Structures are given as C-alpha cells and as structure tokens.
N, C-alpha and C positions, 0 to 999 in steps of 0.2 A: 231231656236231651240238652247237653251242654251248649251254652250260647257264648260266643266269643265277641267281645267288643274291641275294636282295633282301629287305629288311626294312622293317617299318612300326612306328612307335612312337607311341602316344598316351597320354594320362593315364589311359585306361581299360584298353586291351588292346594287345597287340603281336603281330605275325605275322612269321614268317620262312618263306620259300618258295624252293625250287629248281625251276625250270621250264626245259625245253628247247623249242626252236621246233617240234620234231617232234610236240609234243602237239597242234598244230593239224592234223596230217596223219593221225593214227591212234591208236586205242587198242582194247583188247579188251573184250568183255563182262565186267563185274564188276571191271575193272582199278582199282586204288586208287593214290593218290598221297599223299605225306606233306607236311603243313604243320605248322609249329611254332607253337603258340598260347601266348602269354605273358601272365601276370597279375602285377600288383603285389602283393607280400606284405610284411608287416612282418618285419624281421630279428629273429630270436630273441635276446632279451637285449640288443638294440642299438636305437638310434634310427634312424629312417628306414625306407625300403622298398627292395626290389630286385625285379627281374623274374624269375619262375620260368617256364621254358618246358616245355611238354609236347608230345609229338609226336602228331598225330592223322592217321589214315588216312581220306581222303575220296575218294569216287569221282571218277575222271577224267570230265569235264574241269572240275570245280569248281576244281581247283588253278590252272588257267589264269586263271579269273576273279580268284582271290585275287592271283595274280602281277600281273595287269593293274592292279588297283586299287592295289597297293603301288607299282608303277612310276609310276602317275599321280601319286600323292602325293609320291614322291621327285622326280619331274621338276619339279614346281612349286617346289621349294626353290631351283632354279637358273634357272628360266624364269618371270619375272614377267609374265604376261599375264592378261587377263580370263578367257579360256577355261581356261588351265592352273590358275588359282586356283579357278575354279568346279568343275572336274573333281576337283581335289585335295580340296576340301571334301566333295564327293559321295562320293569314294572312302573318306575317313576315316569318314564316317557309316555307310556300308555295312559296312565292316570291323568297326566297333564293334558293329553290330547282329548281324553274323555271329558275333562273339565271344560276344554274349549267347546266341545259339543253341547254340554249342558248350558253353558253361558249363551250360546247363540240361540238356544231354544227359548230362553227368557221366560220360562214358566216352571212352576214347581209341581203343577198337576199334569204330569205326562199321561197320555191315554194308554190303555192296556195294549193298544195296537202299535205303540212306539217300538221301533227297532233301531238300536244303536249302530251307526256306521262304524264306530270304533270297536265295540265289543262283540258284535255279531260274527265277524270273521273268526275270532278266538273261540266262540261257542261252537261254530260249525266245525272247526278242526277238532275240538274236544268231543263233539258228538260222534265222530267216526274214529276217534283214537289216534289222531294225527299229531304227533309231537313235532312242534314247529321250529326246532333249532337247527335243522339241516335242510337246506333248500331243495336238493334233489329228492329227499324223502317227501317233502310237501308236494313237489311236482308229481311224484308217483301216486301220492294219495288222492290228488285231485283227478288225475287221469293216468292210469297205469300204461296206456299205450305209448309206444316209443316215438313221440313226435312233440314238437313245440306246443305248449299250452295255447289254446285259442281263447278269445273272449267268451265264446260259447261254453267252453269247458269250465272256466272260472265262474261265469254267471250261473251255470247250472249247479255247481258245487255250493256256492255261497248263498244263492237266493231261491233255489227251488224248494227247500224244506225250511219250515219255521223252526228255529232252534229253541224257541220257548214253548213249543207244543208238548204237553205232558206225555203224549204218545212216544216221545223220544227218550223218556227217562230210562227205559231198559237199555238203550244204546249208551247213554252216558255212564250208567253203572258198569256195564260190562267193559267198556273201553277205558275205564280208570286204570286197568292193568297195563295200559300202554302209554300212560301220561304221568310221568313221575312227579311233576309239579302239582298237578291236581290231586294225586293220591297223597302226596306229602301234606297238602293243605287239609285234606280230610283227616289225616292223623292229628294235625294240630287242633282242629276243631273237636276231635274226639278226646283230646288230652293225652294221647299215647306218648307224646314227646315232652310232656310237662316235666319241670324240674330244673336242673342246672343248665347253664349255657353249653356245657360239655354234652349233656344228654340230648339237647336239641340239635347240636351239631352232629352227633352220632346218628340220630334218627334221619337227618337230612342226607347224610352220606350213605346210610343203609338203603334208603329208597332208591338212590341213584345206582348203587351197586346192583340192586335187584332189577332195576330197569334194564341194565346191560345183560343180565342173565336171561330175562324174559325175551328180549329181542334176539339174543343168540339162539334161544330154544326155538323161536319162530322160524328163524332162518334154517335151522337144522331139521325141525320136525313139522313145521307148518301148523295150521289150525286143526282142531278136531272136527268131527262131523257135527254140523249144527243140529239143534233140536227142532221141534215143530215150529218154534217161533223164530227160527233162523239164527239162534244164538249158539256159538260154539261152547262146549263145556270147558271148564277150567283145566289147564294143563297142570302137570305135577309142579313145574317151576312156578307157575302162577299161584298155586296153593301155598307153596313154601314161602313165597313173597308175602302173601296175605298174613300168614301166621307170624313171620319174622317181623312184620310191621305192626302187629297187634290189631289187625282189622277184621278178626274172625266174626265179631258180632255184626258188623256191617254187612259182610258177605255171607252171612249164615245160610241164606236160602241157596246161594250158588254152591256153597260147600256141602250142604246136605245132599245135593244131587251128585256130587263127586264121590262122597264116601259111601254111597250105595254100592259102589263097585268093590267087591271083596278083595280084589288084588291091590287096591289103593289104600285100604284102611290101615294096613300095617305101617307103611311109611308116613301116612298122615299123622298117626299117633306119635310116631318118633319125632316128626317135625314139631308137633305141638310141645312135646316134652323138652326139646332142645331150644325152643324159641327164647331168645334173650329178652323179649318183651314180656313173656309170660313167666319166665324163670330167671330173673336177674341174678347175676353173679355177684 
C-alpha cells in the first residue's frame, strides 16, 4: 500500500507525517502512529533559529487527520482556488492549535487513552459523515430537532462515542461519500491524483463536483434501505463518484454488493468505461 510522507511548515510549528491509505480501512484497539512535531528554536551561540523535531506517538486515526490537513495546505501552494485557499487556511490554524496542545502535554509518549481536544471534534464529524463547512448543516447533524443546540446535545455528539474505536471503521468508510476533503485525501494517498499540478487540480475539483451531485441526490432521493448492519447501500450517484475518482479498489466490497442487482450492472459498466480516471483522454 502506498505510503505518503508529507510536511507542514508555519512560523509557529511544523509537522511531518507518514500515512498509508490503509489507515482508512483498519486499525487495532490502542494502536499508535508517529507524527513528528517541530518547533523553532534559537541556535546556540549563533544568530537565527532552526526547527527541532520530536516524534510523538498518537492514537490512530488522529494521524490521518494530521496527514489530511498537511495535504490540504500543500495542495493550495499549487492550486489557487477559493476553496483550496480556504481549506489551507483552516488546515494551518488547526495544525497550529494541535501543536499548542502537544506542547502543553510536554511528553512524547502519549498513552493510548489520549484523546485530542483539537482533533476529536473533527473525527466525530467524519465518523457520521458531517461536512463542517456550513453551520446549519453541522447543527442539523448534531441534533436534527428544530431547536437551539444544548450542552447536552453537543456533549452527547462529541463525547459519547470513542472516535478511535475500530468498531467505528465501517462508519468512517461509508461516510467518506459525504466528506469531499477526506475522500480527496484518500485519493491522494492512493496516487489517483499523481502527476502534474493540472491533474491534481482537476482531481480536487472533480471531488467537489461529485460532492454536490451526491448531496443533491440525497435531497431528492434520500438514503436506501440499510442492510443488517444498518449501512445503506451505495446509490447510483455514489457509485458514479467512486468510479470517476478512481476509488474502485478501495470500495470494492461495497461495489460488489451493488452490482449484484441486475438492473444496475448495465449503467455501472458504462460508468466504468467512461471514467476519466480509468480511461484518460
């Protein structure tokens, strides 16, 4: 499985992270991952400063969030769009605040029970497929009832479930279809957006266009009937997005369940044939 090594630099903190795409697919209870946290320090006996990195072990899947934020910041350096600039600014702020958190802990050996005050809210929203760029949508995701959010609502949403529990993997996988930034990051780790800056920008834009189509289809058609595990099947629009973004191998299990329906096989094959990621022009 491809491993991505990526780094983030700001005037405050720096991060380096190595992450593989299979971190989306599974981890064990208490499993830890390494991130390198850098701080600017004055050179002894010399003018100027340099970055000193220390390795920190953090629970999986926090490392995936760190990797995604770094990737978003790096991407914006070569793709100048409103959305990429907005996300890069957001990523830089979150990473710096996470750096503040690591600095206050003053230890490199974090316990497996460590839960980040900065990254846990992001994981919890990703766990339920809650895209957090629109406040009313976040409100509805936390509590769909028509009233002001209460402390109880927010506490239950963010603290009732452990987002690092491997039992939540199935939710993370399925809800990638509603999280364009996470799905884009998966594509980056899988190498489907590798190549020129134009190819990377095209992939970034494609994922967002597909997100709009998926959300529109949900508004018009809703979710399908969930299976025994409570997971709704992929919709036609979701399957088309998976193929368009070159993520068939990752979602192979979910796609196999869909194509058992003989009425879907025909357009599924057509979508594969027309996929720009599979059949580049």
